[in-house]
C-alpha positions in Angstrom: -16.1 32.6 -0.4 -19.3 31.2 -1.9 -20.2 34.7 -3.2 -16.8 35.1 -4.7 -17.1 31.8 -6.5 -20.6 32.7 -7.7 -19.4 36.1 -9.0 -16.4 34.4 -10.7 -18.8 31.8 -12.4 -21.1 34.6 -13.5 -18.2 36.5 -15.0 -16.9 33.4 -16.8 -20.3 32.5 -18.0 -21.0 36.0 -19.4 -17.8 35.8 -21.3 -18.6 32.5 -23.1 -18.1 32.9 -26.8 -17.3 30.8 -29.9 -13.7 29.8 -29.7 -13.9 29.2 -26.0 -13.4 25.8 -24.3 -16.9 24.3 -23.5 -17.5 24.2 -19.7 -17.4 20.7 -18.3 -20.5 19.2 -16.7 -22.3 16.0 -15.7 -26.0 15.2 -15.8 -28.3 12.2 -15.6 -29.8 11.1 -18.9 -33.0 9.2 -19.9 -31.5 5.9 -18.7 -30.6 7.3 -15.3 -26.9 7.2 -16.3 -24.5 10.0 -15.5 -23.3 11.6 -18.8 -20.2 13.8 -18.6 -19.0 16.1 -21.3 -15.4 14.9 -20.5 -16.5 11.3 -21.4 -17.2 12.6 -24.9 -13.7 14.1 -25.2 -12.5 13.8 -28.8 -16.1 13.6 -30.0 -18.3 16.3 -31.6 -21.2 17.4 -29.5 -24.3 19.6 -29.9 -26.2 20.9 -26.9 -29.9 21.9 -27.3 -31.9 23.5 -24.6 -35.4 22.0 -24.6 -38.8 22.7 -23.0 -41.8 20.8 -24.5 -44.3 23.6 -23.5 -42.5 26.3 -25.3 -44.2 27.4 -28.6 -40.8 28.0 -30.2 -39.7 24.5 -29.4 -43.1 23.2 -30.6 -42.5 25.0 -33.9 -39.3 23.1 -34.6 -40.4 19.7 -33.2 -44.0 19.6 -34.6 -42.7 20.5 -38.0 -39.9 17.8 -37.7 -37.3 20.5 -38.4 -35.5 19.8 -35.1 -35.5 16.0 -35.8 -34.2 16.5 -39.3 -31.4 18.7 -38.0 -30.6 16.1 -35.3 -30.5 13.4 -37.9 -28.1 15.4 -40.1 -25.9 16.0 -37.1 -25.9 12.4 -36.1 -25.0 11.4 -39.7 -22.0 13.7 -39.4 -20.8 12.1 -36.2 -22.2 14.4 -33.6 -23.6 13.4 -30.2 -26.8 15.5 -29.7 -27.6 16.3 -26.1 -31.0 17.7 -25.4 -31.0 19.5 -22.0 -34.0 20.4 -19.9 -33.2 23.0 -17.3 -36.8 23.6 -16.2 -37.1 23.7 -12.4 -39.8 21.9 -10.3 -43.2 23.4 -10.8 -42.1 25.4 -13.9 -43.2 24.9 -17.5 -41.5 21.9 -19.1 -40.3 20.3 -15.9 -39.1 16.7 -16.4 -39.2 14.8 -13.1 -37.2 11.7 -13.8 -35.5 9.4 -16.4 -38.9 7.8 -17.3 -40.4 11.2 -18.1 -37.3 12.0 -20.2 -37.6 8.7 -22.1 -41.3 9.4 -22.8 -40.4 12.9 -24.2 -37.8 11.4 -26.6 -40.4 8.9 -27.9 -43.2 11.5 -28.1 -40.9 13.9 -30.0 -39.5 11.2 -32.3 -36.2 12.8 -31.3 -32.8 11.7 -32.7 -31.0 13.0 -29.6 -28.2 10.7 -28.2 -29.1 11.7 -24.7 -31.9 13.7 -23.0 -30.3 15.3 -19.9 -32.1 16.5 -16.8 -30.8 19.8 -15.3 -33.6 20.5 -12.8 -31.5 22.9 -10.6 -30.3 24.7 -13.8 -26.6 24.4 -13.0 -25.6 23.5 -16.5 -27.9 26.0 -18.1 -26.5 28.8 -16.0 -22.9 27.5 -16.7 -23.6 28.0 -20.4 -25.7 31.1 -19.8 -28.5 29.5 -21.8 -31.3 32.0 -22.0 -33.9 30.4 -24.3 -35.5 27.2 -25.5 -34.4 26.2 -28.0 -30.8 27.4 -27.8 -27.9 25.5 -29.5 -24.2 25.1 -28.9 -21.9 23.2 -31.3 -18.7 21.8 -29.7 -15.9 20.4 -31.8 -13.7 17.3 -31.0 -11.2 19.5 -29.2 -13.9 20.8 -26.8 -14.1 24.2 -28.4 -17.5 26.0 -29.0 -17.8 26.5 -32.8 -21.4 27.9 -32.8 -23.8 29.2 -30.2 -27.3 30.8 -30.6 -30.6 30.3 -32.4 -31.5 27.3 -34.6 -32.5 29.6 -37.4 -32.9 33.2 -38.7 -36.6 33.9 -38.2 -37.5 34.4 -34.5 -41.1 33.3 -34.6 -43.3 30.5 -33.3 -44.9 30.1 -36.7 -44.0 26.8 -38.5 -44.5 28.3 -41.9 -41.5 30.6 -41.3 -39.1 27.6 -41.3 -39.1 27.2 -45.1 -37.9 30.9 -45.5 -35.4 30.8 -42.6 -31.7 30.1 -42.7 -31.0 27.1 -40.4 -27.9 28.3 -38.6 -27.1 24.8 -37.2 -27.2 23.2 -40.7 -25.1 26.1 -42.0 -22.5 25.5 -39.3 -22.5 21.7 -39.9 -22.0 22.3 -43.6 -19.1 24.8 -43.0 -17.4 22.5 -40.5 -17.7 19.5 -42.9 -15.7 21.6 -45.4 -13.2 22.6 -42.7 -14.3 26.2 -42.9 -14.7 28.7 -40.1 -18.3 28.9 -39.0 -20.0 32.1 -40.0 -22.0 33.3 -38.3 -20.5 31.7 -35.2 -22.8 33.4 -32.8 -26.5 34.5 -33.3 -29.0 35.9 -30.9 -31.0 32.9 -29.5 -34.8 33.3 -29.5 -37.6 31.4 -27.8 -39.0 31.0 -24.3 -36.9 31.9 -21.4 -35.3 28.9 -19.7 -37.5 28.2 -16.7 -34.8 28.2 -13.9 
């Protein structure tokens, strides 16, 4: 039975696409509170997979590109959830709520919540492959965008100015009640350290 459930979850996860209902989950945040996606029903949400040791994540945080994108999302009414799915002993592992709080301060992050997914359950549910990887979910719980933060898959900060920020693009299109295009891009970065 357990194998059947696992195969079913894998099949569902592989099929996750824009237009699909976002899978429900609950994780502890930086304040040791349980945050459920269902609690944010009727709200707009962005999920960002995070690993502080990943050079691709460093590119976007050290340049303040990620924080500026988070700030824009927040101004437009989104809850930004940074998710760390690094397992014990792996690069980027966050051991507890205090460590998560420290990361938010160090990064000068505008995330609403920093969520700890040590066993990788939520990352695998969303089939998150890289850090960073982004999912935009509308107020109806539907995935509007999934993939990379931008169009240049490098760890070089100087590439940001020439890249198309897919997240900003999606936020602009959604603000104008347009269909997001592209709604799916190939994520790039470090592998999630399950």
